PDB file of the backbone (N, CA, C, O) and the ligand in Angstrom, with CONECT records:
HET     ZN  A 101       1
ATOM      1  N   MET A   1       0.826  -1.206  -0.010  1.00  0.00           N
ATOM      2  CA  MET A   1      -0.041   0.016  -0.012  1.00  0.00           C
ATOM      3  C   MET A   1       0.885   1.243   0.000  1.00  0.00           C
ATOM      4  O   MET A   1       0.411   2.340  -0.295  1.00  0.00           O
ATOM      5  N   THR A   2       2.111   1.121   0.307  1.00  0.00           N
ATOM      6  CA  THR A   2       2.962   2.288   0.256  1.00  0.00           C
ATOM      7  C   THR A   2       3.802   2.311  -1.064  1.00  0.00           C
ATOM      8  O   THR A   2       4.497   1.348  -1.389  1.00  0.00           O
ATOM      9  N   HIS A   3       3.715   3.354  -1.744  1.00  0.00           N
ATOM     10  CA  HIS A   3       4.440   3.517  -2.998  1.00  0.00           C
ATOM     11  C   HIS A   3       5.635   4.477  -2.754  1.00  0.00           C
ATOM     12  O   HIS A   3       5.515   5.523  -2.116  1.00  0.00           O
ATOM     13  N   ARG A   4       6.746   4.067  -3.284  1.00  0.00           N
ATOM     14  CA  ARG A   4       7.889   5.018  -3.290  1.00  0.00           C
ATOM     15  C   ARG A   4       8.210   5.371  -4.710  1.00  0.00           C
ATOM     16  O   ARG A   4       8.402   4.466  -5.522  1.00  0.00           O
ATOM     17  N   ARG A   5       8.278   6.592  -5.047  1.00  0.00           N
ATOM     18  CA  ARG A   5       8.443   6.934  -6.455  1.00  0.00           C
ATOM     19  C   ARG A   5       9.145   8.250  -6.642  1.00  0.00           C
ATOM     20  O   ARG A   5       9.271   9.057  -5.721  1.00  0.00           O
ATOM     21  N   ARG A   6       9.592   8.443  -7.844  1.00  0.00           N
ATOM     22  CA  ARG A   6      10.159   9.702  -8.241  1.00  0.00           C
ATOM     23  C   ARG A   6       9.056  10.530  -8.899  1.00  0.00           C
ATOM     24  O   ARG A   6       8.211   9.988  -9.611  1.00  0.00           O
ATOM     25  N   CYS A   7       9.064  11.818  -8.665  1.00  0.00           N
ATOM     26  CA  CYS A   7       8.014  12.642  -9.301  1.00  0.00           C
ATOM     27  C   CYS A   7       8.429  13.062 -10.666  1.00  0.00           C
ATOM     28  O   CYS A   7       7.595  13.462 -11.478  1.00  0.00           O
ATOM     29  N   GLY A   8       9.727  12.979 -10.945  1.00  0.00           N
ATOM     30  CA  GLY A   8      10.195  13.353 -12.340  1.00  0.00           C
ATOM     31  C   GLY A   8      10.766  14.738 -12.491  1.00  0.00           C
ATOM     32  O   GLY A   8      11.357  15.067 -13.519  1.00  0.00           O
ATOM     33  N   LYS A   9      10.587  15.578 -11.436  1.00  0.00           N
ATOM     34  CA  LYS A   9      11.121  16.949 -11.489  1.00  0.00           C
ATOM     35  C   LYS A   9      12.644  16.877 -11.288  1.00  0.00           C
ATOM     36  O   LYS A   9      13.086  16.337 -10.274  1.00  0.00           O
ATOM     37  N   PRO A  10      13.437  17.383 -12.184  1.00  0.00           N
ATOM     38  CA  PRO A  10      14.859  17.194 -12.088  1.00  0.00           C
ATOM     39  C   PRO A  10      15.511  17.819 -10.846  1.00  0.00           C
ATOM     40  O   PRO A  10      16.578  17.368 -10.431  1.00  0.00           O
ATOM     41  N   ASN A  11      14.918  18.807 -10.268  1.00  0.00           N
ATOM     42  CA  ASN A  11      15.548  19.488  -9.106  1.00  0.00           C
ATOM     43  C   ASN A  11      14.993  19.039  -7.791  1.00  0.00           C
ATOM     44  O   ASN A  11      15.372  19.561  -6.743  1.00  0.00           O
ATOM     45  N   CYS A  12      14.089  18.068  -7.826  1.00  0.00           N
ATOM     46  CA  CYS A  12      13.455  17.626  -6.577  1.00  0.00           C
ATOM     47  C   CYS A  12      14.379  16.763  -5.762  1.00  0.00           C
ATOM     48  O   CYS A  12      15.320  16.171  -6.290  1.00  0.00           O
ATOM     49  N   ARG A  13      14.117  16.690  -4.494  1.00  0.00           N
ATOM     50  CA  ARG A  13      14.871  15.814  -3.558  1.00  0.00           C
ATOM     51  C   ARG A  13      14.896  14.344  -4.007  1.00  0.00           C
ATOM     52  O   ARG A  13      15.798  13.594  -3.636  1.00  0.00           O
ATOM     53  N   CYS A  14      13.906  13.945  -4.802  1.00  0.00           N
ATOM     54  CA  CYS A  14      13.796  12.572  -5.185  1.00  0.00           C
ATOM     55  C   CYS A  14      14.680  12.187  -6.387  1.00  0.00           C
ATOM     56  O   CYS A  14      14.870  11.012  -6.704  1.00  0.00           O
ATOM     57  N   ALA A  15      15.212  13.247  -7.045  1.00  0.00           N
ATOM     58  CA  ALA A  15      15.906  12.993  -8.322  1.00  0.00           C
ATOM     59  C   ALA A  15      17.091  12.083  -8.211  1.00  0.00           C
ATOM     60  O   ALA A  15      17.434  11.415  -9.187  1.00  0.00           O
ATOM     61  N   ASP A  16      17.754  12.019  -7.033  1.00  0.00           N
ATOM     62  CA  ASP A  16      18.931  11.112  -6.887  1.00  0.00           C
ATOM     63  C   ASP A  16      18.525   9.718  -6.579  1.00  0.00           C
ATOM     64  O   ASP A  16      19.389   8.846  -6.486  1.00  0.00           O
ATOM     65  N   GLY A  17      17.263   9.450  -6.415  1.00  0.00           N
ATOM     66  CA  GLY A  17      16.827   8.080  -6.176  1.00  0.00           C
ATOM     67  C   GLY A  17      16.832   7.692  -4.712  1.00  0.00           C
ATOM     68  O   GLY A  17      16.420   6.582  -4.373  1.00  0.00           O
ATOM     69  N   GLU A  18      17.280   8.560  -3.848  1.00  0.00           N
ATOM     70  CA  GLU A  18      17.359   8.285  -2.388  1.00  0.00           C
ATOM     71  C   GLU A  18      16.061   8.621  -1.663  1.00  0.00           C
ATOM     72  O   GLU A  18      15.358   7.767  -1.122  1.00  0.00           O
ATOM     73  N   ALA A  19      15.797   9.909  -1.690  1.00  0.00           N
ATOM     74  CA  ALA A  19      14.683  10.453  -0.897  1.00  0.00           C
ATOM     75  C   ALA A  19      13.407  10.448  -1.767  1.00  0.00           C
ATOM     76  O   ALA A  19      12.935  11.499  -2.200  1.00  0.00           O
ATOM     77  N   LEU A  20      12.881   9.278  -2.003  1.00  0.00           N
ATOM     78  CA  LEU A  20      11.708   9.147  -2.840  1.00  0.00           C
ATOM     79  C   LEU A  20      10.500   9.661  -2.104  1.00  0.00           C
ATOM     80  O   LEU A  20      10.501   9.745  -0.876  1.00  0.00           O
ATOM     81  N   HIS A  21       9.458  10.008  -2.854  1.00  0.00           N
ATOM     82  CA  HIS A  21       8.192  10.381  -2.251  1.00  0.00           C
ATOM     83  C   HIS A  21       7.452   9.131  -1.846  1.00  0.00           C
ATOM     84  O   HIS A  21       7.349   8.176  -2.617  1.00  0.00           O
ATOM     85  N   GLU A  22       6.955   9.141  -0.672  1.00  0.00           N
ATOM     86  CA  GLU A  22       6.112   8.016  -0.178  1.00  0.00           C
ATOM     87  C   GLU A  22       4.691   8.432  -0.138  1.00  0.00           C
ATOM     88  O   GLU A  22       4.365   9.500   0.381  1.00  0.00           O
ATOM     89  N   SER A  23       3.840   7.621  -0.670  1.00  0.00           N
ATOM     90  CA  SER A  23       2.430   7.954  -0.590  1.00  0.00           C
ATOM     91  C   SER A  23       1.696   6.603  -0.334  1.00  0.00           C
ATOM     92  O   SER A  23       2.140   5.536  -0.757  1.00  0.00           O
ATOM     93  N   THR A  24       0.631   6.707   0.330  1.00  0.00           N
ATOM     94  CA  THR A  24      -0.170   5.502   0.561  1.00  0.00           C
ATOM     95  C   THR A  24      -1.214   5.425  -0.517  1.00  0.00           C
ATOM     96  O   THR A  24      -1.976   6.363  -0.749  1.00  0.00           O
ATOM     97  N   VAL A  25      -1.233   4.271  -1.178  1.00  0.00           N
ATOM     98  CA  VAL A  25      -2.141   4.098  -2.317  1.00  0.00           C
ATOM     99  C   VAL A  25      -2.974   2.830  -2.090  1.00  0.00           C
ATOM    100  O   VAL A  25      -2.569   1.899  -1.394  1.00  0.00           O
ATOM    101  N   LEU A  26      -4.112   2.843  -2.689  1.00  0.00           N
ATOM    102  CA  LEU A  26      -4.887   1.610  -2.789  1.00  0.00           C
ATOM    103  C   LEU A  26      -4.738   1.105  -4.230  1.00  0.00           C
ATOM    104  O   LEU A  26      -5.023   1.807  -5.200  1.00  0.00           O
ATOM    105  N   SER A  27      -4.284  -0.132  -4.316  1.00  0.00           N
ATOM    106  CA  SER A  27      -4.223  -0.715  -5.704  1.00  0.00           C
ATOM    107  C   SER A  27      -5.398  -1.614  -5.883  1.00  0.00           C
ATOM    108  O   SER A  27      -5.826  -2.306  -4.960  1.00  0.00           O
ATOM    109  N   TYR A  28      -5.922  -1.596  -7.095  1.00  0.00           N
ATOM    110  CA  TYR A  28      -7.070  -2.414  -7.394  1.00  0.00           C
ATOM    111  C   TYR A  28      -7.000  -2.787  -8.868  1.00  0.00           C
ATOM    112  O   TYR A  28      -6.235  -2.222  -9.648  1.00  0.00           O
ATOM    113  N   SER A  29      -7.810  -3.735  -9.203  1.00  0.00           N
ATOM    114  CA  SER A  29      -7.829  -4.218 -10.584  1.00  0.00           C
ATOM    115  C   SER A  29      -9.152  -3.856 -11.219  1.00  0.00           C
ATOM    116  O   SER A  29     -10.215  -4.078 -10.640  1.00  0.00           O
ATOM    117  N   GLU A  30      -9.084  -3.329 -12.347  1.00  0.00           N
ATOM    118  CA  GLU A  30     -10.296  -2.888 -13.081  1.00  0.00           C
ATOM    119  C   GLU A  30     -10.126  -3.226 -14.553  1.00  0.00           C
ATOM    120  O   GLU A  30      -9.263  -2.684 -15.243  1.00  0.00           O
ATOM    121  N   GLY A  31     -10.976  -4.138 -15.014  1.00  0.00           N
ATOM    122  CA  GLY A  31     -10.907  -4.562 -16.398  1.00  0.00           C
ATOM    123  C   GLY A  31      -9.551  -5.203 -16.701  1.00  0.00           C
ATOM    124  O   GLY A  31      -9.029  -5.065 -17.807  1.00  0.00           O
ATOM    125  N   GLY A  32      -8.976  -5.913 -15.703  1.00  0.00           N
ATOM    126  CA  GLY A  32      -7.711  -6.640 -15.921  1.00  0.00           C
ATOM    127  C   GLY A  32      -6.525  -5.700 -15.803  1.00  0.00           C
ATOM    128  O   GLY A  32      -5.398  -6.163 -15.981  1.00  0.00           O
ATOM    129  N   ARG A  33      -6.686  -4.468 -15.527  1.00  0.00           N
ATOM    130  CA  ARG A  33      -5.535  -3.599 -15.374  1.00  0.00           C
ATOM    131  C   ARG A  33      -5.430  -3.122 -13.874  1.00  0.00           C
ATOM    132  O   ARG A  33      -6.417  -2.826 -13.201  1.00  0.00           O
ATOM    133  N   THR A  34      -4.135  -3.078 -13.426  1.00  0.00           N
ATOM    134  CA  THR A  34      -3.921  -2.679 -12.046  1.00  0.00           C
ATOM    135  C   THR A  34      -3.894  -1.148 -12.015  1.00  0.00           C
ATOM    136  O   THR A  34      -3.168  -0.496 -12.767  1.00  0.00           O
ATOM    137  N   ARG A  35      -4.708  -0.612 -11.123  1.00  0.00           N
ATOM    138  CA  ARG A  35      -4.717   0.860 -10.995  1.00  0.00           C
ATOM    139  C   ARG A  35      -4.434   1.245  -9.535  1.00  0.00           C
ATOM    140  O   ARG A  35      -4.524   0.415  -8.630  1.00  0.00           O
ATOM    141  N   PHE A  36      -4.106   2.467  -9.341  1.00  0.00           N
ATOM    142  CA  PHE A  36      -3.785   2.920  -8.036  1.00  0.00           C
ATOM    143  C   PHE A  36      -4.619   4.209  -7.748  1.00  0.00           C
ATOM    144  O   PHE A  36      -4.829   5.032  -8.639  1.00  0.00           O
ATOM    145  N   VAL A  37      -5.057   4.348  -6.558  1.00  0.00           N
ATOM    146  CA  VAL A  37      -5.683   5.627  -6.170  1.00  0.00           C
ATOM    147  C   VAL A  37      -4.947   6.092  -4.905  1.00  0.00           C
ATOM    148  O   VAL A  37      -4.815   5.356  -3.927  1.00  0.00           O
ATOM    149  N   MET A  38      -4.483   7.324  -4.966  1.00  0.00           N
ATOM    150  CA  MET A  38      -3.698   7.935  -3.832  1.00  0.00           C
ATOM    151  C   MET A  38      -4.758   8.188  -2.729  1.00  0.00           C
ATOM    152  O   MET A  38      -5.866   8.668  -2.969  1.00  0.00           O
ATOM    153  N   LEU A  39      -4.317   7.820  -1.488  1.00  0.00           N
ATOM    154  CA  LEU A  39      -5.189   7.996  -0.402  1.00  0.00           C
ATOM    155  C   LEU A  39      -4.759   9.214   0.450  1.00  0.00           C
ATOM    156  O   LEU A  39      -3.590   9.318   0.822  1.00  0.00           O
ATOM    157  N   PRO A  40      -5.667  10.104   0.748  1.00  0.00           N
ATOM    158  CA  PRO A  40      -5.380  11.222   1.686  1.00  0.00           C
ATOM    159  C   PRO A  40      -5.176  10.540   3.059  1.00  0.00           C
ATOM    160  O   PRO A  40      -5.758   9.499   3.364  1.00  0.00           O
ATOM    161  N   ALA A  41      -4.316  11.192   3.865  1.00  0.00           N
ATOM    162  CA  ALA A  41      -3.983  10.616   5.189  1.00  0.00           C
ATOM    163  C   ALA A  41      -5.248  10.287   6.006  1.00  0.00           C
ATOM    164  O   ALA A  41      -5.275   9.306   6.749  1.00  0.00           O
ATOM    165  N   ALA A  42      -6.261  11.095   5.861  1.00  0.00           N
ATOM    166  CA  ALA A  42      -7.486  10.918   6.683  1.00  0.00           C
ATOM    167  C   ALA A  42      -8.254   9.670   6.268  1.00  0.00           C
ATOM    168  O   ALA A  42      -9.113   9.210   7.020  1.00  0.00           O
ATOM    169  N   GLU A  43      -7.969   9.101   5.076  1.00  0.00           N
ATOM    170  CA  GLU A  43      -8.670   7.893   4.627  1.00  0.00           C
ATOM    171  C   GLU A  43      -7.938   6.615   4.892  1.00  0.00           C
ATOM    172  O   GLU A  43      -8.511   5.529   4.802  1.00  0.00           O
ATOM    173  N   VAL A  44      -6.594   6.744   5.238  1.00  0.00           N
ATOM    174  CA  VAL A  44      -5.790   5.546   5.261  1.00  0.00           C
ATOM    175  C   VAL A  44      -6.227   4.501   6.258  1.00  0.00           C
ATOM    176  O   VAL A  44      -6.207   3.307   5.958  1.00  0.00           O
ATOM    177  N   ALA A  45      -6.631   4.943   7.470  1.00  0.00           N
ATOM    178  CA  ALA A  45      -7.024   3.907   8.480  1.00  0.00           C
ATOM    179  C   ALA A  45      -8.275   3.185   8.065  1.00  0.00           C
ATOM    180  O   ALA A  45      -8.354   1.964   8.198  1.00  0.00           O
ATOM    181  N   ALA A  46      -9.271   3.915   7.559  1.00  0.00           N
ATOM    182  CA  ALA A  46     -10.513   3.316   7.149  1.00  0.00           C
ATOM    183  C   ALA A  46     -10.356   2.330   5.996  1.00  0.00           C
ATOM    184  O   ALA A  46     -10.971   1.264   5.981  1.00  0.00           O
ATOM    185  N   VAL A  47      -9.512   2.713   5.020  1.00  0.00           N
ATOM    186  CA  VAL A  47      -9.249   1.857   3.867  1.00  0.00           C
ATOM    187  C   VAL A  47      -8.491   0.626   4.270  1.00  0.00           C
ATOM    188  O   VAL A  47      -8.757  -0.483   3.807  1.00  0.00           O
ATOM    189  N   ARG A  48      -7.512   0.857   5.173  1.00  0.00           N
ATOM    190  CA  ARG A  48      -6.712  -0.322   5.609  1.00  0.00           C
ATOM    191  C   ARG A  48      -7.630  -1.321   6.340  1.00  0.00           C
ATOM    192  O   ARG A  48      -7.504  -2.523   6.106  1.00  0.00           O
ATOM    193  N   ALA A  49      -8.516  -0.886   7.186  1.00  0.00           N
ATOM    194  CA  ALA A  49      -9.446  -1.698   7.853  1.00  0.00           C
ATOM    195  C   ALA A  49     -10.281  -2.463   6.820  1.00  0.00           C
ATOM    196  O   ALA A  49     -10.467  -3.675   6.935  1.00  0.00           O
ATOM    197  N   ALA A  50     -10.770  -1.756   5.830  1.00  0.00           N
ATOM    198  CA  ALA A  50     -11.669  -2.351   4.863  1.00  0.00           C
ATOM    199  C   ALA A  50     -10.903  -3.438   4.079  1.00  0.00           C
ATOM    200  O   ALA A  50     -11.432  -4.513   3.794  1.00  0.00           O
ATOM    201  N   VAL A  51      -9.606  -3.111   3.734  1.00  0.00           N
ATOM    202  CA  VAL A  51      -8.797  -4.067   3.004  1.00  0.00           C
ATOM    203  C   VAL A  51      -8.606  -5.377   3.830  1.00  0.00           C
ATOM    204  O   VAL A  51      -8.652  -6.493   3.312  1.00  0.00           O
ATOM    205  N   GLU A  52      -8.386  -5.149   5.174  1.00  0.00           N
ATOM    206  CA  GLU A  52      -8.206  -6.351   6.023  1.00  0.00           C
ATOM    207  C   GLU A  52      -9.502  -7.155   6.163  1.00  0.00           C
ATOM    208  O   GLU A  52      -9.464  -8.385   6.193  1.00  0.00           O
ATOM    209  N   ARG A  53     -10.600  -6.499   6.246  1.00  0.00           N
ATOM    210  CA  ARG A  53     -11.891  -7.196   6.246  1.00  0.00           C
ATOM    211  C   ARG A  53     -12.069  -8.025   4.961  1.00  0.00           C
ATOM    212  O   ARG A  53     -12.526  -9.167   5.001  1.00  0.00           O
ATOM    213  N   TYR A  54     -11.694  -7.418   3.820  1.00  0.00           N
ATOM    214  CA  TYR A  54     -11.862  -8.068   2.560  1.00  0.00           C
ATOM    215  C   TYR A  54     -10.972  -9.319   2.494  1.00  0.00           C
ATOM    216  O   TYR A  54     -11.392 -10.382   2.038  1.00  0.00           O
ATOM    217  N   ALA A  55      -9.702  -9.148   2.976  1.00  0.00           N
ATOM    218  CA  ALA A  55      -8.772 -10.287   2.912  1.00  0.00           C
ATOM    219  C   ALA A  55      -9.288 -11.399   3.860  1.00  0.00           C
ATOM    220  O   ALA A  55      -9.189 -12.573   3.505  1.00  0.00           O
ATOM    221  N   ALA A  56      -9.813 -11.083   5.005  1.00  0.00           N
ATOM    222  CA  ALA A  56     -10.330 -12.107   5.951  1.00  0.00           C
ATOM    223  C   ALA A  56     -11.531 -12.813   5.280  1.00  0.00           C
ATOM    224  O   ALA A  56     -11.643 -14.038   5.322  1.00  0.00           O
ATOM    225  N   ALA A  57     -12.410 -12.028   4.673  1.00  0.00           N
ATOM    226  CA  ALA A  57     -13.613 -12.679   4.085  1.00  0.00           C
ATOM    227  C   ALA A  57     -13.164 -13.564   2.924  1.00  0.00           C
ATOM    228  O   ALA A  57     -13.715 -14.645   2.715  1.00  0.00           O
ATOM    229  N   ARG A  58     -12.125 -13.089   2.140  1.00  0.00           N
ATOM    230  CA  ARG A  58     -11.718 -13.869   0.991  1.00  0.00           C
ATOM    231  C   ARG A  58     -11.027 -15.144   1.452  1.00  0.00           C
ATOM    232  O   ARG A  58     -11.176 -16.192   0.825  1.00  0.00           O
ATOM    233  N   ALA A  59     -10.264 -15.059   2.554  1.00  0.00           N
ATOM    234  CA  ALA A  59      -9.577 -16.290   3.080  1.00  0.00           C
ATOM    235  C   ALA A  59     -10.651 -17.289   3.536  1.00  0.00           C
ATOM    236  O   ALA A  59     -10.541 -18.491   3.295  1.00  0.00           O
ATOM    237  N   THR A  60     -11.685 -16.768   4.195  1.00  0.00           N
ATOM    238  CA  THR A  60     -12.747 -17.709   4.618  1.00  0.00           C
ATOM    239  C   THR A  60     -13.428 -18.374   3.447  1.00  0.00           C
ATOM    240  O   THR A  60     -13.719 -19.570   3.474  1.00  0.00           O
ATOM    241  N   LEU A  61     -13.684 -17.579   2.407  1.00  0.00           N
ATOM    242  CA  LEU A  61     -14.349 -18.053   1.178  1.00  0.00           C
ATOM    243  C   LEU A  61     -13.450 -19.169   0.556  1.00  0.00           C
ATOM    244  O   LEU A  61     -13.919 -20.261   0.232  1.00  0.00           O
ATOM    245  N   GLU A  62     -12.181 -18.850   0.412  1.00  0.00           N
ATOM    246  CA  GLU A  62     -11.265 -19.838  -0.170  1.00  0.00           C
ATOM    247  C   GLU A  62     -11.171 -21.087   0.601  1.00  0.00           C
ATOM    248  O   GLU A  62     -11.079 -22.168   0.020  1.00  0.00           O
ATOM    249  N   ALA A  63     -11.192 -20.986   1.922  1.00  0.00           N
ATOM    250  CA  ALA A  63     -11.082 -22.168   2.802  1.00  0.00           C
ATOM    251  C   ALA A  63     -12.308 -23.045   2.602  1.00  0.00           C
ATOM    252  O   ALA A  63     -12.217 -24.269   2.506  1.00  0.00           O
ATOM    253  N   SER A  64     -13.476 -22.369   2.541  1.00  0.00           N
ATOM    254  CA  SER A  64     -14.721 -23.207   2.313  1.00  0.00           C
ATOM    255  C   SER A  64     -14.691 -23.834   0.926  1.00  0.00           C
ATOM    256  O   SER A  64     -15.120 -24.974   0.751  1.00  0.00           O
ATOM    257  N   GLY A  65     -14.188 -23.098  -0.059  1.00  0.00           N
ATOM    258  CA  GLY A  65     -14.071 -23.650  -1.373  1.00  0.00           C
ATOM    259  C   GLY A  65     -13.139 -24.905  -1.405  1.00  0.00           C
ATOM    260  O   GLY A  65     -13.442 -25.928  -2.019  1.00  0.00           O
ATOM    261  N   GLU A  66     -12.036 -24.755  -0.729  1.00  0.00           N
ATOM    262  CA  GLU A  66     -11.078 -25.858  -0.708  1.00  0.00           C
ATOM    263  C   GLU A  66     -11.720 -27.042   0.056  1.00  0.00           C
ATOM    264  O   GLU A  66     -11.542 -28.184  -0.368  1.00  0.00           O
ATOM    265  N   ALA A  67     -12.438 -26.820   1.135  1.00  0.00           N
ATOM    266  CA  ALA A  67     -13.099 -27.860   1.884  1.00  0.00           C
ATOM    267  C   ALA A  67     -14.086 -28.558   0.998  1.00  0.00           C
ATOM    268  O   ALA A  67     -14.145 -29.787   0.982  1.00  0.00           O
ATOM    269  N   GLY A  68     -14.870 -27.797   0.254  1.00  0.00           N
ATOM    270  CA  GLY A  68     -15.873 -28.321  -0.650  1.00  0.00           C
ATOM    271  C   GLY A  68     -15.219 -29.168  -1.717  1.00  0.00           C
ATOM    272  O   GLY A  68     -15.710 -30.248  -2.044  1.00  0.00           O
ATOM    273  N   ARG A  69     -14.125 -28.692  -2.257  1.00  0.00           N
ATOM    274  CA  ARG A  69     -13.408 -29.474  -3.301  1.00  0.00           C
ATOM    275  C   ARG A  69     -12.852 -30.736  -2.738  1.00  0.00           C
ATOM    276  O   ARG A  69     -12.933 -31.778  -3.388  1.00  0.00           O
ATOM    277  N   ALA A  70     -12.269 -30.696  -1.519  1.00  0.00           N
ATOM    278  CA  ALA A  70     -11.696 -31.899  -0.941  1.00  0.00           C
ATOM    279  C   ALA A  70     -12.824 -32.905  -0.676  1.00  0.00           C
ATOM    280  O   ALA A  70     -12.612 -34.105  -0.850  1.00  0.00           O
ATOM    281  N   ALA A  71     -14.014 -32.452  -0.261  1.00  0.00           N
ATOM    282  CA  ALA A  71     -15.154 -33.341  -0.048  1.00  0.00           C
ATOM    283  C   ALA A  71     -15.565 -33.982  -1.375  1.00  0.00           C
ATOM    284  O   ALA A  71     -15.804 -35.189  -1.425  1.00  0.00           O
ATOM    285  N   LEU A  72     -15.648 -33.202  -2.436  1.00  0.00           N
ATOM    286  CA  LEU A  72     -16.024 -33.696  -3.743  1.00  0.00           C
ATOM    287  C   LEU A  72     -15.067 -34.764  -4.179  1.00  0.00           C
ATOM    288  O   LEU A  72     -15.471 -35.849  -4.597  1.00  0.00           O
ATOM    289  N   ILE A  73     -13.733 -34.440  -4.076  1.00  0.00           N
ATOM    290  CA  ILE A  73     -12.758 -35.405  -4.540  1.00  0.00           C
ATOM    291  C   ILE A  73     -12.834 -36.746  -3.738  1.00  0.00           C
ATOM    292  O   ILE A  73     -12.706 -37.837  -4.293  1.00  0.00           O
ATOM    293  N   ALA A  74     -13.054 -36.593  -2.380  1.00  0.00           N
ATOM    294  CA  ALA A  74     -13.213 -37.764  -1.592  1.00  0.00           C
ATOM    295  C   ALA A  74     -14.459 -38.612  -1.965  1.00  0.00           C
ATOM    296  O   ALA A  74     -14.445 -39.842  -1.919  1.00  0.00           O
ATOM    297  N   ARG A  75     -15.528 -37.884  -2.333  1.00  0.00           N
ATOM    298  CA  ARG A  75     -16.777 -38.527  -2.691  1.00  0.00           C
ATOM    299  C   ARG A  75     -16.552 -39.269  -4.007  1.00  0.00           C
ATOM    300  O   ARG A  75     -16.952 -40.426  -4.137  1.00  0.00           O
ATOM    301  N   LEU A  76     -15.923 -38.625  -4.974  1.00  0.00           N
ATOM    302  CA  LEU A  76     -15.706 -39.231  -6.288  1.00  0.00           C
ATOM    303  C   LEU A  76     -14.722 -40.460  -6.145  1.00  0.00           C
ATOM    304  O   LEU A  76     -14.868 -41.468  -6.837  1.00  0.00           O
ATOM    305  N   ALA A  77     -13.724 -40.326  -5.220  1.00  0.00           N
ATOM    306  CA  ALA A  77     -12.839 -41.472  -5.020  1.00  0.00           C
ATOM    307  C   ALA A  77     -13.550 -42.635  -4.445  1.00  0.00           C
ATOM    308  O   ALA A  77     -13.305 -43.779  -4.828  1.00  0.00           O
ATOM    309  N   ALA A  78     -14.491 -42.346  -3.466  1.00  0.00           N
ATOM    310  CA  ALA A  78     -15.263 -43.413  -2.871  1.00  0.00           C
ATOM    311  C   ALA A  78     -16.137 -44.089  -3.866  1.00  0.00           C
ATOM    312  O   ALA A  78     -16.272 -45.313  -3.869  1.00  0.00           O
ATOM    313  N   ARG A  79     -16.761 -43.261  -4.755  1.00  0.00           N
ATOM    314  CA  ARG A  79     -17.671 -43.860  -5.749  1.00  0.00           C
ATOM    315  C   ARG A  79     -16.850 -44.806  -6.678  1.00  0.00           C
ATOM    316  O   ARG A  79     -17.304 -45.889  -7.050  1.00  0.00           O
ATOM    317  N   ARG A  80     -15.601 -44.335  -7.037  1.00  0.00           N
ATOM    318  CA  ARG A  80     -14.771 -45.140  -7.925  1.00  0.00           C
ATOM    319  C   ARG A  80     -14.421 -46.485  -7.320  1.00  0.00           C
ATOM    320  O   ARG A  80     -14.311 -47.505  -7.999  1.00  0.00           O
ATOM    321  N   ARG A  81     -14.252 -46.434  -6.012  1.00  0.00           N
ATOM    322  CA  ARG A  81     -13.918 -47.719  -5.295  1.00  0.00           C
ATOM    323  C   ARG A  81     -15.074 -48.702  -5.263  1.00  0.00           C
ATOM    324  O   ARG A  81     -14.854 -49.909  -5.163  1.00  0.00           O
ATOM    325  N   GLU A  82     -16.306 -48.205  -5.346  1.00  0.00           N
ATOM    326  CA  GLU A  82     -17.501 -49.034  -5.283  1.00  0.00           C
ATOM    327  C   GLU A  82     -17.686 -49.836  -6.489  1.00  0.00           C
ATOM    328  O   GLU A  82     -18.296 -50.904  -6.428  1.00  0.00           O
ATOM    329  N   ARG A  83     -17.179 -49.375  -7.626  1.00  0.00           N
ATOM    330  CA  ARG A  83     -17.393 -50.082  -8.875  1.00  0.00           C
ATOM    331  C   ARG A  83     -16.630 -51.379  -8.928  1.00  0.00           C
ATOM    332  O   ARG A  83     -16.706 -52.099  -9.923  1.00  0.00           O
TER     333      ARG A  83
HETATM  334 ZN    ZN A 101      10.060  14.576  -6.363  1.00  0.00          ZN2+
END
C-alpha cells in the first residue's frame, strides 16, 4: 500500500533516487488492469481496515471452497472404489 516513487522533476529531492516520495495508495484491478488511487492521510485507516476485512472474508471463502473441493474429490474417489 505504500508507494515510493520519483516525481520526475529534475531539481526535486527525489531525483537522486534516495529520498523518494512516499504515498499510501490503494491498488485495485479494473478490467484486468492494475490501478492505483492515492489515499489522503485521513482515509488511510478506514481503507486499511476495509482491506483487512476483505482479505479475511476472502480467506474464509477460499477455505470453504477448498473444503468443498476436498469433499467432492473424496466422494468421487469413494464412488470409484465401489465399482
Ligand atoms: Zn520529487
